[in-house]
N, CA, C and O atoms as a GROMACS GRO file, in nm:
protein
  384
    1MET      N    1  -0.093   2.826  -9.739
    1MET     CA    2  -0.131   2.664  -9.773
    1MET      C    3  -0.244   2.608  -9.682
    1MET      O    4  -0.220   2.576  -9.565
    2ASN      N    5  -0.364   2.595  -9.735
    2ASN     CA    6  -0.469   2.529  -9.632
    2ASN      C    7  -0.414   2.407  -9.569
    2ASN      O    8  -0.309   2.354  -9.603
    3GLN      N    9  -0.497   2.363  -9.468
    3GLN     CA   10  -0.485   2.234  -9.408
    3GLN      C   11  -0.515   2.109  -9.476
    3GLN      O   12  -0.466   2.002  -9.442
    4THR      N   13  -0.603   2.124  -9.583
    4THR     CA   14  -0.638   2.016  -9.674
    4THR      C   15  -0.528   1.991  -9.780
    4THR      O   16  -0.522   1.879  -9.830
    5THR      N   17  -0.426   2.103  -9.824
    5THR     CA   18  -0.331   2.077  -9.898
    5THR      C   19  -0.216   2.012  -9.819
    5THR      O   20  -0.150   1.914  -9.856
    6SER      N   21  -0.202   2.082  -9.703
    6SER     CA   22  -0.075   2.021  -9.630
    6SER      C   23  -0.084   1.893  -9.580
    6SER      O   24   0.020   1.829  -9.569
    7ILE      N   25  -0.198   1.840  -9.545
    7ILE     CA   26  -0.173   1.695  -9.481
    7ILE      C   27  -0.165   1.606  -9.599
    7ILE      O   28  -0.121   1.492  -9.581
    8LEU      N   29  -0.203   1.643  -9.718
    8LEU     CA   30  -0.212   1.536  -9.851
    8LEU      C   31  -0.067   1.572  -9.900
    8LEU      O   32  -0.034   1.510 -10.001
    9ASN      N   33   0.026   1.661  -9.849
    9ASN     CA   34   0.144   1.684  -9.935
    9ASN      C   35   0.284   1.649  -9.816
    9ASN      O   36   0.405   1.664  -9.833
   10GLN      N   37   0.218   1.605  -9.711
   10GLN     CA   38   0.317   1.579  -9.616
   10GLN      C   39   0.364   1.412  -9.641
   10GLN      O   40   0.290   1.324  -9.685
   11LYS      N   41   0.490   1.399  -9.606
   11LYS     CA   42   0.538   1.254  -9.626
   11LYS      C   43   0.504   1.161  -9.509
   11LYS      O   44   0.564   1.150  -9.402
   12LEU      N   45   0.383   1.087  -9.559
   12LEU     CA   46   0.332   0.987  -9.444
   12LEU      C   47   0.390   0.845  -9.467
   12LEU      O   48   0.431   0.814  -9.578
   13SER      N   49   0.393   0.761  -9.368
   13SER     CA   50   0.422   0.633  -9.363
   13SER      C   51   0.349   0.557  -9.257
   13SER      O   52   0.320   0.617  -9.154
   14ILE      N   53   0.313   0.416  -9.272
   14ILE     CA   54   0.254   0.360  -9.180
   14ILE      C   55   0.329   0.332  -9.076
   14ILE      O   56   0.445   0.297  -9.095
   15SER      N   57   0.278   0.343  -8.944
   15SER     CA   58   0.351   0.354  -8.805
   15SER      C   59   0.405   0.209  -8.799
   15SER      O   60   0.348   0.111  -8.845
   16GLU      N   61   0.518   0.210  -8.738
   16GLU     CA   62   0.580   0.062  -8.689
   16GLU      C   63   0.484   0.004  -8.581
   16GLU      O   64   0.479  -0.116  -8.553
   17ASN      N   65   0.408   0.102  -8.521
   17ASN     CA   66   0.317   0.016  -8.422
   17ASN      C   67   0.186  -0.015  -8.480
   17ASN      O   68   0.097  -0.042  -8.399
   18ALA      N   69   0.153  -0.015  -8.624
   18ALA     CA   70   0.027  -0.060  -8.662
   18ALA      C   71   0.059  -0.196  -8.736
   18ALA      O   72   0.147  -0.198  -8.823
   19LEU      N   73   0.000  -0.287  -8.707
   19LEU     CA   74  -0.017  -0.411  -8.762
   19LEU      C   75  -0.138  -0.429  -8.831
   19LEU      O   76  -0.240  -0.424  -8.762
   20SER      N   77  -0.154  -0.454  -8.976
   20SER     CA   78  -0.279  -0.459  -9.037
   20SER      C   79  -0.286  -0.616  -9.105
   20SER      O   80  -0.187  -0.681  -9.139
   21THR      N   81  -0.416  -0.654  -9.116
   21THR     CA   82  -0.439  -0.772  -9.193
   21THR      C   83  -0.568  -0.744  -9.242
   21THR      O   84  -0.632  -0.644  -9.210
   22GLN      N   85  -0.616  -0.851  -9.337
   22GLN     CA   86  -0.748  -0.856  -9.400
   22GLN      C   87  -0.804  -0.941  -9.338
   22GLN      O   88  -0.742  -1.039  -9.296
   23VAL      N   89  -0.961  -0.922  -9.314
   23VAL     CA   90  -1.048  -1.012  -9.248
   23VAL      C   91  -1.189  -0.986  -9.312
   23VAL      O   92  -1.246  -0.878  -9.297
   24ASN      N   93  -1.240  -1.083  -9.379
   24ASN     CA   94  -1.360  -1.052  -9.430
   24ASN      C   95  -1.384  -0.953  -9.532
   24ASN      O   96  -1.488  -0.890  -9.550
   25GLY      N   97  -1.259  -0.945  -9.608
   25GLY     CA   98  -1.264  -0.834  -9.690
   25GLY      C   99  -1.244  -0.685  -9.637
   25GLY      O  100  -1.256  -0.591  -9.716
   26GLU      N  101  -1.214  -0.664  -9.507
   26GLU     CA  102  -1.202  -0.550  -9.450
   26GLU      C  103  -1.058  -0.553  -9.375
   26GLU      O  104  -1.018  -0.655  -9.320
   27ILE      N  105  -0.988  -0.441  -9.379
   27ILE     CA  106  -0.861  -0.416  -9.293
   27ILE      C  107  -0.878  -0.410  -9.152
   27ILE      O  108  -0.949  -0.322  -9.103
   28VAL      N  109  -0.823  -0.489  -9.088
   28VAL     CA  110  -0.826  -0.471  -8.954
   28VAL      C  111  -0.667  -0.417  -8.887
   28VAL      O  112  -0.561  -0.476  -8.910
   29ILE      N  113  -0.677  -0.327  -8.823
   29ILE     CA  114  -0.527  -0.272  -8.765
   29ILE      C  115  -0.530  -0.271  -8.621
   29ILE      O  116  -0.619  -0.224  -8.549
   30LEU      N  117  -0.416  -0.331  -8.585
   30LEU     CA  118  -0.377  -0.327  -8.416
   30LEU      C  119  -0.280  -0.212  -8.405
   30LEU      O  120  -0.191  -0.195  -8.488
   31HIS      N  121  -0.298  -0.134  -8.304
   31HIS     CA  122  -0.187  -0.030  -8.283
   31HIS      C  123  -0.130  -0.100  -8.137
   31HIS      O  124  -0.195  -0.117  -8.035
   32TYR      N  125  -0.003  -0.130  -8.159
   32TYR     CA  126   0.051  -0.210  -8.036
   32TYR      C  127   0.044  -0.109  -7.905
   32TYR      O  128  -0.014  -0.143  -7.802
   33GLU      N  129   0.106   0.012  -7.923
   33GLU     CA  130   0.114   0.087  -7.799
   33GLU      C  131  -0.015   0.120  -7.739
   33GLU      O  132  -0.024   0.127  -7.617
   34SER      N  133  -0.107   0.138  -7.808
   34SER     CA  134  -0.247   0.165  -7.732
   34SER      C  135  -0.348   0.051  -7.732
   34SER      O  136  -0.467   0.052  -7.701
   35GLU      N  137  -0.269  -0.047  -7.775
   35GLU     CA  138  -0.369  -0.182  -7.785
   35GLU      C  139  -0.514  -0.176  -7.860
   35GLU      O  140  -0.608  -0.254  -7.842
   36SER      N  141  -0.509  -0.083  -7.932
   36SER     CA  142  -0.645  -0.048  -7.984
   36SER      C  143  -0.665  -0.147  -8.142
   36SER      O  144  -0.577  -0.175  -8.224
   37TYR      N  145  -0.773  -0.174  -8.143
   37TYR     CA  146  -0.788  -0.223  -8.281
   37TYR      C  147  -0.900  -0.117  -8.365
   37TYR      O  148  -0.984  -0.048  -8.308
   38TYR      N  149  -0.878  -0.123  -8.504
   38TYR     CA  150  -0.948  -0.038  -8.577
   38TYR      C  151  -1.000  -0.127  -8.713
   38TYR      O  152  -0.924  -0.211  -8.762
   39THR      N  153  -1.119  -0.104  -8.762
   39THR     CA  154  -1.172  -0.185  -8.879
   39THR      C  155  -1.217  -0.076  -8.988
   39THR      O  156  -1.303   0.011  -8.976
   40LEU      N  157  -1.139  -0.107  -9.091
   40LEU     CA  158  -1.172  -0.008  -9.219
   40LEU      C  159  -1.279  -0.073  -9.302
   40LEU      O  160  -1.276  -0.191  -9.338
   41GLU      N  161  -1.376   0.018  -9.329
   41GLU     CA  162  -1.472  -0.057  -9.403
   41GLU      C  163  -1.418  -0.057  -9.589
   41GLU      O  164  -1.301  -0.052  -9.625
   42ALA      N  165  -1.513  -0.062  -9.663
   42ALA     CA  166  -1.455  -0.092  -9.794
   42ALA      C  167  -1.376   0.008  -9.851
   42ALA      O  168  -1.275  -0.034  -9.907
   43VAL      N  169  -1.396   0.131  -9.853
   43VAL     CA  170  -1.319   0.253  -9.911
   43VAL      C  171  -1.183   0.261  -9.840
   43VAL      O  172  -1.071   0.263  -9.892
   44GLY      N  173  -1.214   0.265  -9.709
   44GLY     CA  174  -1.086   0.274  -9.621
   44GLY      C  175  -1.004   0.165  -9.641
   44GLY      O  176  -0.884   0.194  -9.633
   45THR      N  177  -1.033   0.035  -9.667
   45THR     CA  178  -0.980  -0.066  -9.687
   45THR      C  179  -0.912  -0.048  -9.828
   45THR      O  180  -0.802  -0.102  -9.841
   46LYS      N  181  -0.958   0.014  -9.925
   46LYS     CA  182  -0.905   0.024 -10.046
   46LYS      C  183  -0.785   0.119 -10.030
   46LYS      O  184  -0.673   0.096 -10.075
   47PHE      N  185  -0.823   0.229  -9.960
   47PHE     CA  186  -0.722   0.344  -9.950
   47PHE      C  187  -0.589   0.281  -9.879
   47PHE      O  188  -0.473   0.301  -9.918
   48TRP      N  189  -0.630   0.198  -9.766
   48TRP     CA  190  -0.517   0.147  -9.719
   48TRP      C  191  -0.410   0.040  -9.769
   48TRP      O  192  -0.294   0.026  -9.732
   49GLN      N  193  -0.483  -0.032  -9.867
   49GLN     CA  194  -0.416  -0.106  -9.943
   49GLN      C  195  -0.327  -0.049 -10.030
   49GLN      O  196  -0.209  -0.083 -10.034
   50LEU      N  197  -0.385   0.053 -10.114
   50LEU     CA  198  -0.297   0.146 -10.203
   50LEU      C  199  -0.202   0.226 -10.152
   50LEU      O  200  -0.103   0.250 -10.222
   51PHE      N  201  -0.210   0.275 -10.034
   51PHE     CA  202  -0.110   0.334  -9.960
   51PHE      C  203  -0.001   0.245  -9.908
   51PHE      O  204   0.118   0.276  -9.906
   52THR      N  205  -0.050   0.131  -9.868
   52THR     CA  206   0.055   0.021  -9.837
   52THR      C  207   0.155  -0.008  -9.966
   52THR      O  208   0.274  -0.038  -9.955
   53GLU      N  209   0.092   0.006 -10.080
   53GLU     CA  210   0.172  -0.047 -10.201
   53GLU      C  211   0.260   0.052 -10.230
   53GLU      O  212   0.376   0.026 -10.266
   54SER      N  213   0.205   0.196 -10.214
   54SER     CA  214   0.306   0.308 -10.261
   54SER      C  215   0.353   0.402 -10.172
   54SER      O  216   0.461   0.456 -10.194
   55GLU      N  217   0.276   0.434 -10.060
   55GLU     CA  218   0.278   0.545  -9.969
   55GLU      C  219   0.294   0.662 -10.044
   55GLU      O  220   0.354   0.749  -9.980
   56ASN      N  221   0.256   0.698 -10.172
   56ASN     CA  222   0.248   0.788 -10.238
   56ASN      C  223   0.099   0.861 -10.235
   56ASN      O  224   0.015   0.808 -10.307
   57MET      N  225   0.059   0.974 -10.161
   57MET     CA  226  -0.075   1.030 -10.190
   57MET      C  227  -0.143   1.033 -10.303
   57MET      O  228  -0.246   0.976 -10.337
   58GLU      N  229  -0.062   1.116 -10.365
   58GLU     CA  230  -0.106   1.144 -10.507
   58GLU      C  231  -0.159   1.046 -10.595
   58GLU      O  232  -0.265   1.056 -10.657
   59THR      N  233  -0.062   0.931 -10.596
   59THR     CA  234  -0.090   0.813 -10.664
   59THR      C  235  -0.230   0.725 -10.607
   59THR      O  236  -0.314   0.667 -10.676
   60VAL      N  237  -0.225   0.736 -10.472
   60VAL     CA  238  -0.347   0.661 -10.427
   60VAL      C  239  -0.470   0.751 -10.474
   60VAL      O  240  -0.564   0.697 -10.534
   61ILE      N  241  -0.472   0.901 -10.446
   61ILE     CA  242  -0.600   0.981 -10.474
   61ILE      C  243  -0.624   0.941 -10.640
   61ILE      O  244  -0.735   0.897 -10.672
   62GLN      N  245  -0.545   0.953 -10.718
   62GLN     CA  246  -0.568   0.917 -10.854
   62GLN      C  247  -0.628   0.783 -10.884
   62GLN      O  248  -0.725   0.767 -10.957
   63GLN      N  249  -0.564   0.692 -10.824
   63GLN     CA  250  -0.624   0.542 -10.824
   63GLN      C  251  -0.761   0.544 -10.777
   63GLN      O  252  -0.843   0.486 -10.848
   64LEU      N  253  -0.808   0.608 -10.655
   64LEU     CA  254  -0.916   0.608 -10.594
   64LEU      C  255  -1.020   0.654 -10.682
   64LEU      O  256  -1.119   0.586 -10.706
   65VAL      N  257  -0.996   0.796 -10.744
   65VAL     CA  258  -1.083   0.857 -10.842
   65VAL      C  259  -1.119   0.764 -10.963
   65VAL      O  260  -1.236   0.765 -11.003
   66GLU      N  261  -1.025   0.685 -11.022
   66GLU     CA  262  -1.052   0.594 -11.121
   66GLU      C  263  -1.134   0.483 -11.087
   66GLU      O  264  -1.219   0.440 -11.165
   67ILE      N  265  -1.111   0.430 -10.965
   67ILE     CA  266  -1.187   0.296 -10.911
   67ILE      C  267  -1.332   0.348 -10.875
   67ILE      O  268  -1.425   0.283 -10.922
   68TYR      N  269  -1.362   0.460 -10.798
   68TYR     CA  270  -1.477   0.497 -10.757
   68TYR      C  271  -1.550   0.584 -10.850
   68TYR      O  272  -1.671   0.599 -10.829
   69LEU      N  273  -1.484   0.655 -10.969
   69LEU     CA  274  -1.554   0.740 -11.050
   69LEU      C  275  -1.627   0.863 -10.987
   69LEU      O  276  -1.736   0.906 -11.024
   70VAL      N  277  -1.539   0.919 -10.872
   70VAL     CA  278  -1.605   1.021 -10.808
   70VAL      C  279  -1.508   1.155 -10.855
   70VAL      O  280  -1.395   1.155 -10.905
   71ASP      N  281  -1.598   1.271 -10.819
   71ASP     CA  282  -1.515   1.396 -10.812
   71ASP      C  283  -1.401   1.392 -10.744
   71ASP      O  284  -1.405   1.345 -10.630
   72GLU      N  285  -1.270   1.441 -10.799
   72GLU     CA  286  -1.171   1.467 -10.728
   72GLU      C  287  -1.158   1.547 -10.613
   72GLU      O  288  -1.100   1.517 -10.509
   73THR      N  289  -1.228   1.667 -10.643
   73THR     CA  290  -1.236   1.750 -10.501
   73THR      C  291  -1.298   1.713 -10.392
   73THR      O  292  -1.258   1.759 -10.285
   74THR      N  293  -1.402   1.627 -10.394
   74THR     CA  294  -1.497   1.554 -10.320
   74THR      C  295  -1.410   1.443 -10.258
   74THR      O  296  -1.422   1.422 -10.137
   75LEU      N  297  -1.323   1.371 -10.330
   75LEU     CA  298  -1.248   1.273 -10.282
   75LEU      C  299  -1.141   1.327 -10.194
   75LEU      O  300  -1.113   1.266 -10.090
   76ARG      N  301  -1.073   1.446 -10.231
   76ARG     CA  302  -0.949   1.493 -10.176
   76ARG      C  303  -0.997   1.544 -10.032
   76ARG      O  304  -0.928   1.537  -9.930
   77HIS      N  305  -1.116   1.593 -10.040
   77HIS     CA  306  -1.184   1.630  -9.903
   77HIS      C  307  -1.184   1.515  -9.816
   77HIS      O  308  -1.121   1.521  -9.711
   78ASP      N  309  -1.253   1.404  -9.851
   78ASP     CA  310  -1.284   1.285  -9.792
   78ASP      C  311  -1.156   1.215  -9.726
   78ASP      O  312  -1.150   1.180  -9.608
   79VAL      N  313  -1.042   1.198  -9.831
   79VAL     CA  314  -0.935   1.148  -9.793
   79VAL      C  315  -0.882   1.224  -9.699
   79VAL      O  316  -0.838   1.158  -9.605
   80THR      N  317  -0.868   1.350  -9.688
   80THR     CA  318  -0.800   1.432  -9.619
   80THR      C  319  -0.838   1.421  -9.479
   80THR      O  320  -0.754   1.409  -9.390
   81LYS      N  321  -0.984   1.427  -9.454
   81LYS     CA  322  -1.040   1.385  -9.304
   81LYS      C  323  -1.014   1.234  -9.258
   81LYS      O  324  -1.013   1.200  -9.140
   82PHE      N  325  -0.993   1.152  -9.360
   82PHE     CA  326  -0.958   1.000  -9.322
   82PHE      C  327  -0.816   1.000  -9.272
   82PHE      O  328  -0.784   0.936  -9.172
   83VAL      N  329  -0.729   1.073  -9.346
   83VAL     CA  330  -0.608   1.073  -9.332
   83VAL      C  331  -0.570   1.138  -9.182
   83VAL      O  332  -0.496   1.090  -9.096
   84GLU      N  333  -0.633   1.243  -9.182
   84GLU     CA  334  -0.612   1.321  -9.047
   84GLU      C  335  -0.653   1.232  -8.926
   84GLU      O  336  -0.593   1.248  -8.819
   85GLU      N  337  -0.746   1.142  -8.937
   85GLU     CA  338  -0.785   1.040  -8.825
   85GLU      C  339  -0.694   0.943  -8.812
   85GLU      O  340  -0.667   0.895  -8.702
   86LEU      N  341  -0.638   0.906  -8.925
   86LEU     CA  342  -0.532   0.812  -8.916
   86LEU      C  343  -0.384   0.857  -8.850
   86LEU      O  344  -0.303   0.774  -8.807
   87VAL      N  345  -0.366   0.974  -8.850
   87VAL     CA  346  -0.261   1.043  -8.815
   87VAL      C  347  -0.275   1.061  -8.656
   87VAL      O  348  -0.185   1.036  -8.576
   88GLU      N  349  -0.414   1.111  -8.621
   88GLU     CA  350  -0.457   1.118  -8.496
   88GLU      C  351  -0.436   0.992  -8.418
   88GLU      O  352  -0.374   1.005  -8.313
   89GLU      N  353  -0.472   0.884  -8.448
   89GLU     CA  354  -0.448   0.771  -8.405
   89GLU      C  355  -0.302   0.708  -8.413
   89GLU      O  356  -0.275   0.599  -8.361
   90GLU      N  357  -0.239   0.759  -8.461
   90GLU     CA  358  -0.086   0.727  -8.502
   90GLU      C  359  -0.066   0.611  -8.555
   90GLU      O  360   0.020   0.530  -8.519
   91LEU      N  361  -0.158   0.596  -8.661
   91LEU     CA  362  -0.149   0.487  -8.762
   91LEU      C  363  -0.065   0.511  -8.882
   91LEU      O  364  -0.005   0.425  -8.947
   92LEU      N  365  -0.067   0.640  -8.904
   92LEU     CA  366   0.033   0.699  -8.977
   92LEU      C  367   0.100   0.788  -8.926
   92LEU      O  368   0.057   0.844  -8.825
   93ILE      N  369   0.222   0.825  -8.984
   93ILE     CA  370   0.310   0.918  -8.909
   93ILE      C  371   0.366   1.000  -8.991
   93ILE      O  372   0.378   0.953  -9.104
   94ASN      N  373   0.407   1.112  -8.977
   94ASN     CA  374   0.466   1.224  -9.053
   94ASN      C  375   0.639   1.178  -9.068
   94ASN      O  376   0.710   1.176  -8.968
   95CYS      N  377   0.682   1.149  -9.176
   95CYS     CA  378   0.813   1.135  -9.188
   95CYS      C  379   0.903   1.261  -9.242
   95CYS      O  380   1.013   1.245  -9.294
   96ASP      N  381   0.842   1.391  -9.222
   96ASP     CA  382   0.914   1.501  -9.282
   96ASP      C  383   1.016   1.534  -9.172
   96ASP      O  384   1.097   1.625  -9.188
   0.00000   0.00000   0.00000
């Protein structure tokens, strides 16, 4: 299994240390432990909103494909990189 498949197949959830809110149409996230702030632009904001509602990566990907009318392979690649960054920053955590 390659890394692209594995990160998207992991059971991920939003960290208890991540508090998010919407400000001017963008999601702003505070990570309590690191005291770092993150601002997500439009597509990142939509991903965060959808993930917050379902925490099911396949559902999120399918909804993003429908919303943005993009190639699913390209979207999966982009979502994989984004999710890896969120995990690295400990905003999303692995629950497996």
